[in-house]
N, C-alpha and C positions, 0 to 999 in steps of 0.2 A: 392177339391182344395180350398185353402183359409181357411181351418179349424184352422190352427195355428194362423192366423191373427185375426180371430173371437175370439179365446180363449184368445189372448193377450188383445184385447179390453175389453172383458168381465172380465178378471182378474183385470184390472185397474178400470173399471166402478164399480164393486162390491167389490173392495179391497180384493180380494180373493188370499191369499198366496203372497201378495206383500212384506212381510217382510222376505221371504225366498230367499236367494241369488241365490240358484240353479234355482228357478223359474223366478226371475227377469232377470237373465242372459240367462238362457237356452231357455225360450220362445221366446225372440226376435231373437235368433240365429235360432231356429226352424222355425219361421215365414219367415226369410230371405231365408233359404234353401227351404222352400215351394214355395216362389215366384220365386226363381232361377230355381227350378225344373219345374215349370209351364212354364216359358219363354223358357227353353231349349227344352221341349217337343213340344211346339206349334210353 
């Protein structure tokens, strides 16, 4: 749980794949779904 959020933070801290639109749009959506799933389950 929370892996997508950590990946998002790491992506921006190390500027890894930040110029690719699919990553800059897809990762925040994935992080939001991850958090939503966490709150629905708990």
